[in-house]
Each structure stands twice: as C-alpha cells, then as structure tokens.
Backbone as CSV, one residue per row, in Angstrom:
resi,resn,N_x,N_y,N_z,CA_x,CA_y,CA_z,C_x,C_y,C_z
1,UNK,24.328,-9.737,12.889,24.074,-8.457,13.529,22.996,-7.666,12.774
2,UNK,22.990,-7.789,11.429,22.012,-7.070,10.623,20.588,-7.511,10.971
3,UNK,20.391,-8.798,11.211,19.059,-9.314,11.568,18.604,-8.782,12.925
4,UNK,19.527,-8.676,13.853,19.198,-8.160,15.186,18.801,-6.682,15.083
5,UNK,19.575,-5.908,14.332,19.275,-4.495,14.143,17.913,-4.319,13.489
6,UNK,17.640,-5.135,12.459,16.335,-5.071,11.783,15.211,-5.421,12.756
7,UNK,15.395,-6.440,13.566,14.369,-6.855,14.530,14.094,-5.750,15.553
8,UNK,15.148,-5.134,16.048,14.983,-4.038,17.024,14.254,-2.870,16.353
9,UNK,14.625,-2.558,15.124,13.957,-1.495,14.379,12.476,-1.778,14.194
10,UNK,12.142,-3.026,13.888,10.742,-3.422,13.703,9.953,-3.291,15.008
11,UNK,10.546,-3.724,16.106,9.879,-3.617,17.411,9.620,-2.147,17.728
12,UNK,10.617,-1.302,17.516,10.451,0.140,17.773,9.349,0.713,16.887
13,UNK,9.330,0.319,15.608,8.288,0.797,14.698,6.905,0.415,15.208
14,UNK,6.732,-0.826,15.645,5.423,-1.281,16.126,5.000,-0.553,17.404
15,UNK,5.954,-0.236,18.252,5.628,0.549,19.453,5.188,1.965,19.090
16,UNK,5.929,2.597,18.207,5.568,3.946,17.756,4.175,3.914,17.124
17,UNK,3.952,2.929,16.269,2.664,2.808,15.580,1.516,2.604,16.575
18,UNK,1.762,1.822,17.604,0.739,1.583,18.628,0.311,2.900,19.269
19,UNK,1.268,3.727,19.650,0.942,5.001,20.287,0.331,6.003,19.305
20,UNK,0.699,5.883,18.032,0.128,6.781,17.024,-1.357,6.506,16.777
21,UNK,-1.832,5.328,17.103,-3.251,4.992,16.889,-4.174,5.938,17.653
22,UNK,-3.738,6.409,18.806,-4.545,7.351,19.577,-4.651,8.694,18.841
23,UNK,-3.538,9.155,18.281,-3.536,10.389,17.504,-4.346,10.207,16.215
24,UNK,-4.215,9.050,15.597,-4.947,8.735,14.365,-6.458,8.828,14.583
25,UNK,-6.914,8.393,15.741,-8.350,8.375,16.042,-8.912,9.757,16.379
26,UNK,-8.035,10.711,16.666,-8.530,12.013,17.109,-8.130,13.178,16.209
27,UNK,-6.892,13.221,15.776,-6.380,14.337,14.970,-5.672,13.790,13.735
28,UNK,-6.446,13.477,12.698,-5.888,12.782,11.525,-4.792,13.589,10.839
29,UNK,-4.978,14.879,10.693,-3.968,15.675,9.986,-2.634,15.705,10.751
30,UNK,-2.704,15.873,12.059,-1.486,15.840,12.872,-0.862,14.452,12.820
31,UNK,-1.720,13.442,12.908,-1.251,12.054,12.836,-0.484,11.819,11.535
32,UNK,-1.058,12.258,10.404,-0.402,12.019,9.114,0.939,12.723,9.028
33,UNK,1.041,13.894,9.600,2.311,14.608,9.595,3.383,13.811,10.349
34,UNK,3.017,13.305,11.516,3.956,12.514,12.322,4.253,11.183,11.644
35,UNK,3.202,10.480,11.194,3.380,9.128,10.639,4.196,9.160,9.352
36,UNK,3.992,10.174,8.525,4.793,10.299,7.307,6.271,10.435,7.655
37,UNK,6.582,11.207,8.678,7.977,11.340,9.107,8.531,10.023,9.643
38,UNK,7.718,9.284,10.395,8.154,7.979,10.918,8.436,7.028,9.758
39,UNK,7.506,6.955,8.808,7.701,6.057,7.661,8.924,6.463,6.839
40,UNK,9.140,7.766,6.674,10.337,8.244,5.962,11.606,7.813,6.681
41,UNK,11.598,7.938,8.005,12.754,7.526,8.799,13.079,6.045,8.561
42,UNK,12.048,5.229,8.431,12.256,3.792,8.222,12.551,3.440,6.771
43,UNK,12.435,4.400,5.849,12.873,4.149,4.477,11.838,4.300,3.393
44,UNK,10.564,4.507,3.728,9.553,4.725,2.689,9.886,6.022,1.973
45,UNK,9.819,5.988,0.632,10.100,7.179,-0.168,8.774,7.850,-0.506
46,UNK,8.689,9.149,-0.242,7.498,9.918,-0.569,7.831,10.902,-1.684
47,UNK,6.976,10.930,-2.716,7.153,11.894,-3.801,6.071,12.966,-3.725
48,UNK,5.410,13.024,-2.604,4.360,13.995,-2.346,3.819,13.740,-0.953
49,UNK,2.757,14.456,-0.620,2.167,14.323,0.707,0.927,13.420,0.622
50,UNK,0.964,12.243,1.249,-0.215,11.369,1.201,-1.361,11.957,2.022
51,UNK,-2.599,11.590,1.675,-3.752,12.057,2.446,-3.931,11.243,3.708
52,UNK,-3.768,9.907,3.595,-3.983,9.052,4.763,-3.338,7.694,4.540
53,UNK,-2.650,7.213,5.558,-2.118,5.853,5.583,-2.451,5.297,6.961
54,UNK,-3.234,4.249,7.007,-3.643,3.658,8.280,-2.436,3.083,9.025
55,UNK,-2.511,3.134,10.360,-1.464,2.488,11.159,-1.541,0.971,11.016
56,UNK,-2.622,0.471,10.450,-2.791,-0.982,10.302,-2.322,-1.492,8.940
57,UNK,-1.616,-0.651,8.174,-1.009,-1.092,6.916,0.251,-1.878,7.253
58,UNK,0.448,-3.010,6.587,1.638,-3.850,6.799,2.647,-3.530,5.703
59,UNK,3.803,-3.035,6.103,4.893,-2.743,5.184,5.934,-3.857,5.294
60,UNK,6.264,-4.467,4.179,7.240,-5.545,4.160,8.650,-4.953,4.300
61,UNK,9.155,-4.339,3.276,10.455,-3.652,3.308,10.193,-2.174,3.046
62,UNK,10.369,-1.370,4.060,10.079,0.065,3.947,10.811,0.705,2.775
63,UNK,12.082,0.357,2.615,12.907,1.032,1.612,12.625,0.603,0.173
64,UNK,11.673,-0.279,-0.021,11.291,-0.722,-1.372,9.922,-0.162,-1.771
65,UNK,9.427,0.813,-1.016,8.088,1.349,-1.260,8.170,2.849,-1.511
66,UNK,7.491,3.283,-2.576,7.428,4.699,-2.936,5.957,5.106,-3.026
67,UNK,5.618,6.223,-2.382,4.229,6.675,-2.291,4.142,8.130,-2.744
68,UNK,3.160,8.407,-3.596,3.003,9.737,-4.185,2.053,10.651,-3.430
69,UNK,1.716,11.741,-4.089,0.853,12.807,-3.574,-0.599,12.331,-3.481
70,UNK,-1.311,12.722,-2.405,-2.744,12.478,-2.228,-3.123,10.993,-2.264
71,UNK,-2.301,10.164,-1.690,-2.567,8.723,-1.638,-3.303,8.386,-0.351
72,UNK,-4.292,7.487,-0.456,-4.997,6.950,0.701,-4.756,5.447,0.715
73,UNK,-4.262,4.941,1.852,-4.065,3.498,2.013,-4.845,3.081,3.256
74,UNK,-5.930,2.361,3.032,-6.870,1.999,4.094,-6.329,0.886,4.991
75,UNK,-7.126,0.564,6.031,-6.737,-0.446,7.018,-6.469,-1.824,6.401
76,UNK,-5.519,-2.511,7.004,-5.201,-3.914,6.707,-4.694,-4.158,5.293
77,UNK,-4.199,-3.120,4.635,-3.543,-3.301,3.342,-2.156,-3.882,3.606
78,UNK,-1.741,-4.823,2.780,-0.414,-5.423,2.903,0.403,-5.052,1.677
79,UNK,1.587,-4.497,1.924,2.532,-4.146,0.865,3.648,-5.187,0.892
80,UNK,3.565,-6.144,0.009,4.484,-7.284,0.005,5.559,-7.084,-1.056
81,UNK,6.813,-6.960,-0.641,7.906,-6.723,-1.592,8.750,-7.966,-1.846
82,UNK,8.446,-9.058,-1.173,9.217,-10.285,-1.400,8.289,-11.415,-1.845
83,UNK,8.867,-12.392,-2.544,8.098,-13.538,-3.039,8.987,-14.781,-2.977
84,UNK,8.695,-15.660,-2.045,9.484,-16.876,-1.864,8.974,-18.049,-2.696
85,UNK,8.072,-17.825,-3.625,7.574,-18.936,-4.443,8.679,-19.528,-5.314
86,UNK,9.742,-18.786,-5.546,10.879,-19.304,-6.309,11.428,-20.567,-5.658
87,UNK,11.595,-20.556,-4.349,12.102,-21.732,-3.636,11.169,-22.916,-3.841
88,UNK,9.872,-22.696,-3.705,8.899,-23.769,-3.893,8.982,-24.330,-5.301
89,UNK,9.116,-23.458,-6.295,9.235,-23.896,-7.683,10.492,-24.707,-7.932
90,UNK,11.601,-24.278,-7.390,12.859,-25.018,-7.566,12.782,-26.396,-6.925
91,UNK,12.196,-26.485,-5.751,12.026,-27.785,-5.084,11.148,-28.694,-5.945
92,UNK,10.120,-28.124,-6.575,9.198,-28.913,-7.400,9.891,-29.543,-8.600
93,UNK,10.972,-28.930,-9.096,11.700,-29.509,-10.229,13.013,-30.162,-9.777
94,UNK,13.051,-30.520,-8.508,14.209,-31.215,-7.922,15.508,-30.425,-8.001
95,UNK,15.435,-29.135,-7.836,16.619,-28.264,-7.795,16.597,-27.475,-6.498
96,UNK,16.516,-28.201,-5.400,16.391,-27.547,-4.097,17.621,-26.688,-3.798
97,UNK,17.395,-25.389,-3.544,18.524,-24.514,-3.216,19.013,-24.784,-1.787
98,UNK,20.223,-24.350,-1.523,20.811,-24.551,-0.190,20.047,-23.769,0.878
99,UNK,19.428,-22.693,0.483,18.640,-21.862,1.398,17.451,-21.280,0.634
100,UNK,16.517,-20.707,1.342,15.370,-20.094,0.671,15.821,-18.934,-0.201
101,UNK,15.135,-18.771,-1.319,15.435,-17.693,-2.254,14.151,-16.924,-2.523
102,UNK,14.279,-15.625,-2.671,13.100,-14.798,-2.908,13.378,-13.767,-3.987
103,UNK,12.319,-13.435,-4.718,12.355,-12.263,-5.576,12.062,-11.076,-4.664
104,UNK,12.834,-10.023,-4.780,12.598,-8.793,-4.032,12.342,-7.708,-5.070
105,UNK,11.119,-7.142,-5.035,10.755,-6.134,-6.027,10.064,-4.966,-5.342
106,UNK,10.319,-3.758,-5.816,9.718,-2.575,-5.187,8.241,-2.412,-5.539
107,UNK,7.578,-1.583,-4.776,6.188,-1.190,-5.024,6.179,0.324,-5.216
108,UNK,5.513,0.773,-6.278,5.390,2.203,-6.553,3.915,2.569,-6.624
109,UNK,3.538,3.574,-5.845,2.173,4.089,-5.855,2.276,5.560,-6.224
110,UNK,1.755,5.884,-7.389,1.846,7.263,-7.886,0.789,8.143,-7.211
111,UNK,0.526,9.308,-7.749,-0.350,10.306,-7.112,-1.838,10.022,-7.293
112,UNK,-2.609,10.495,-6.308,-4.065,10.430,-6.312,-4.573,8.997,-6.470
113,UNK,-4.153,8.156,-5.543,-4.542,6.736,-5.529,-5.260,6.441,-4.230
114,UNK,-6.347,5.687,-4.333,-7.082,5.211,-3.160,-6.994,3.690,-3.157
115,UNK,-6.494,3.113,-2.050,-6.395,1.658,-1.916,-7.337,1.229,-0.805
116,UNK,-8.345,0.425,-1.164,-9.369,-0.010,-0.225,-8.855,-1.030,0.779
117,UNK,-9.645,-1.182,1.858,-9.286,-2.071,2.972,-8.985,-3.504,2.498
118,UNK,-8.052,-4.127,3.214,-7.717,-5.545,3.032,-7.162,-5.886,1.653
119,UNK,-6.629,-4.907,0.943,-6.007,-5.184,-0.348,-4.587,-5.695,-0.133
120,UNK,-4.111,-6.435,-1.108,-2.754,-6.978,-1.088,-2.034,-6.447,-2.318
121,UNK,-0.938,-5.730,-2.091,-0.130,-5.175,-3.171,1.117,-6.052,-3.275
122,UNK,1.250,-6.751,-4.390,2.310,-7.741,-4.565,3.617,-7.121,-5.062
123,UNK,4.724,-7.862,-4.913,6.035,-7.351,-5.333,6.037,-6.907,-6.791
124,UNK,6.657,-5.766,-7.034,6.800,-5.257,-8.388,5.607,-4.468,-8.891
125,UNK,4.581,-4.310,-8.079,3.395,-3.571,-8.526,3.703,-2.088,-8.690
126,UNK,3.146,-1.518,-9.744,3.174,-0.083,-9.966,1.740,0.350,-10.189
127,UNK,1.273,1.246,-9.334,-0.075,1.781,-9.458,0.072,3.221,-9.933
128,UNK,-0.372,3.477,-11.152,-0.211,4.800,-11.742,-1.219,5.800,-11.193
129,UNK,-1.201,7.030,-11.707,-1.992,8.139,-11.189,-3.492,7.919,-11.372
130,UNK,-4.254,8.498,-10.415,-5.707,8.544,-10.512,-6.328,7.144,-10.595
131,UNK,-6.104,6.370,-9.549,-6.575,4.978,-9.513,-7.306,4.711,-8.210
132,UNK,-8.384,3.944,-8.315,-9.060,3.399,-7.136,-8.866,1.890,-7.167
133,UNK,-8.332,1.354,-6.058,-8.198,-0.092,-5.874,-9.312,-0.492,-4.922
134,UNK,-10.224,-1.345,-5.366,-11.342,-1.769,-4.537,-10.886,-2.615,-3.364
135,UNK,-11.673,-2.583,-2.301,-11.359,-3.345,-1.085,-11.160,-4.822,-1.407
136,UNK,-10.166,-5.411,-0.777,-9.903,-6.838,-0.919,-9.222,-7.242,-2.215
137,UNK,-8.758,-6.303,-2.998,-8.122,-6.618,-4.280,-6.702,-7.139,-4.084
138,UNK,-6.266,-7.978,-5.014,-4.897,-8.478,-5.034,-4.244,-7.910,-6.294
139,UNK,-3.315,-6.968,-6.083,-2.749,-6.170,-7.171,-1.341,-6.622,-7.495
140,UNK,-1.117,-6.841,-8.805,0.238,-7.144,-9.272,0.434,-6.489,-10.629
141,UNK,1.674,-6.318,-11.031,1.963,-5.716,-12.327,1.728,-4.222,-12.338
142,UNK,1.478,-3.707,-13.532,1.294,-2.272,-13.727,-0.196,-1.980,-13.881
143,UNK,-0.687,-1.096,-13.032,-2.079,-0.646,-13.107,-2.072,0.685,-13.860
144,UNK,-2.800,0.746,-14.981,-2.774,1.981,-15.770,-3.437,3.157,-15.054
145,UNK,-3.012,4.348,-15.420,-3.605,5.567,-14.873,-5.090,5.611,-15.230
146,UNK,-5.857,6.362,-14.418,-7.284,6.582,-14.658,-8.064,5.261,-14.682
147,UNK,-7.834,4.429,-13.650,-8.482,3.123,-13.603,-9.211,2.899,-12.287
148,UNK,-10.225,2.050,-12.368,-10.843,1.461,-11.191,-10.551,-0.021,-11.291
149,UNK,-9.981,-0.576,-10.208,-9.486,-1.946,-10.215,-10.102,-2.701,-9.040
150,UNK,-10.613,-3.905,-9.302,-11.162,-4.722,-8.218,-10.844,-6.191,-8.463
151,UNK,-10.897,-6.975,-7.392,-10.876,-8.422,-7.510,-9.577,-9.105,-7.168
152,UNK,-9.635,-10.428,-7.279,-8.502,-11.316,-7.056,-8.487,-12.348,-8.168
153,UNK,-7.581,-12.167,-9.139,-6.615,-11.075,-9.288,-7.319,-9.779,-9.694
154,UNK,-6.716,-8.670,-9.336,-7.301,-7.361,-9.633,-7.372,-7.147,-11.136
155,UNK,-8.522,-6.660,-11.566,-8.741,-6.362,-12.985,-9.307,-4.958,-13.117
156,UNK,-8.928,-4.288,-14.193,-9.459,-2.962,-14.479,-10.908,-3.140,-14.927
157,UNK,-11.827,-2.443,-14.250,-13.245,-2.532,-14.617,-13.769,-1.253,-15.260
158,UNK,-12.940,-0.230,-15.297,-13.384,1.012,-15.921,-12.411,2.139,-15.681
159,UNK,-12.779,3.284,-16.256,-11.973,4.495,-16.092,-12.537,5.295,-14.926
160,UNK,-11.666,5.790,-14.089,-12.080,6.616,-12.957,-12.808,7.868,-13.440
161,UNK,-12.298,8.512,-14.488,-12.916,9.755,-14.966,-14.335,9.510,-15.500
162,UNK,-14.577,8.367,-16.131,-15.936,8.042,-16.584,-16.859,7.819,-15.389
163,UNK,-16.360,7.095,-14.394,-17.178,6.773,-13.222,-17.539,8.017,-12.417
164,UNK,-16.601,8.938,-12.265,-16.892,10.129,-11.464,-17.960,10.986,-12.151
165,UNK,-18.008,10.980,-13.470,-19.070,11.702,-14.175,-20.435,11.070,-13.889
166,UNK,-20.487,9.750,-13.808,-21.731,9.054,-13.442,-22.114,9.378,-11.999
167,UNK,-21.123,9.391,-11.109,-21.397,9.715,-9.702,-21.967,11.125,-9.579
168,UNK,-21.392,12.062,-10.339,-21.855,13.454,-10.275,-23.329,13.571,-10.646
169,UNK,-23.766,12.818,-11.645,-25.164,12.873,-12.091,-26.119,12.346,-11.023
170,UNK,-25.674,11.366,-10.251,-26.518,10.735,-9.237,-26.293,11.305,-7.844
171,UNK,-25.458,12.300,-7.738,-25.024,12.803,-6.440,-26.181,13.304,-5.583
172,UNK,-26.263,12.759,-4.405,-27.240,13.196,-3.408,-26.415,13.812,-2.279
173,UNK,-26.533,15.116,-2.126,-25.704,15.841,-1.141,-25.867,15.305,0.278
174,UNK,-26.999,14.694,0.582,-27.205,14.166,1.937,-26.301,12.967,2.222
175,UNK,-25.720,12.375,1.174,-24.844,11.217,1.354,-23.386,11.611,1.541
176,UNK,-23.072,12.878,1.459,-21.681,13.328,1.495,-21.204,13.614,2.911
177,UNK,-19.944,13.304,3.120,-19.236,13.715,4.320,-18.065,14.555,3.861
178,UNK,-17.969,15.755,4.360,-16.911,16.664,3.899,-16.005,16.995,5.079
179,UNK,-14.684,16.712,4.919,-13.737,17.039,5.979,-13.026,18.315,5.604
C-alpha cells in the first residue's frame, strides 16, 4: 500500500509541476511562493526562502532534502538521495543479497548557493554557505563554504569571495541584467 500511495503522490506532484511551468515562465516570484509550499508539502525542508528552484529539478526523496536561504537550483539538476551500488558490489564479491540494497543519505544545501544546470547532487552531499556549483558538476561529500566548484567529480577551484572581487574590477554594466 505504501508504494501505491507514493506512486499516486508522485503523479500528483508531476501534474502540479506541469501546471506551475506556466507561472514559472511569467511570474517567477509568485511561482516560487507556490512551488516552495508544494515542495514543503511533499517533505522538502526549508531553512530559509530560496530565490529560485526550477520545475525541471529532479527530487529523489523529498523528505531527505534540506534547502537554505537564497538558494538557486537551475534546470535539470538531479538530487539523488539513494545509491544502489551496494548491491552491485555485494554481487561482485559473491554475496548476492536477497533483494536490492541501497544507501539512503540526505542532501543539505545551506544559504546563498547557486547550482548550475545539469548538475548531479549525490547522496550525503552537504553544500555549505556561499557556494557556486558550476553547470554539469557531480557533487558528493562536503563542499566548504565560500567555494566555487566545477567538474566531474566536482572540485573546488577557488574562493567565491576572491572571484567576486575580480568580477567587480572587470564589471561592464552593459552586461548586467537586474531583476
């Protein structure tokens, strides 16, 4: 019965998300207010008000994800809270379990984090405050505060505070978009 309830909940979530895409494309602030409430209803924990979460973000287990203040999660980001590689490993050493086994680990995203498009956030990841995750990155483990992280596997390439000082020096106002 639990699987049926979960499946029905997932279908309802996808329907709600489909209709929210129209609001997302026109009134982002209103969309975020509604979408944050929808995600909270499904179990995502918020420790602040996120700036933007795309409707195209894939959430594995809603109740294993915590999101902080001023977080941006771009399109096609996957939040993966389970890892079935344990089963594959056990089979490889001839200890096949009776059923599939998975590690289930939460994901924590602290305040003022930007996650670029097509990134993959793996089980157990903690992204600390003031972090930029570059597009397409595969994130695992603990990402220190004040970092810029890119790649597969994601690696810290610098401090956000150092980079923003460089950006300020080169800033061309004609390149800015201000909402």
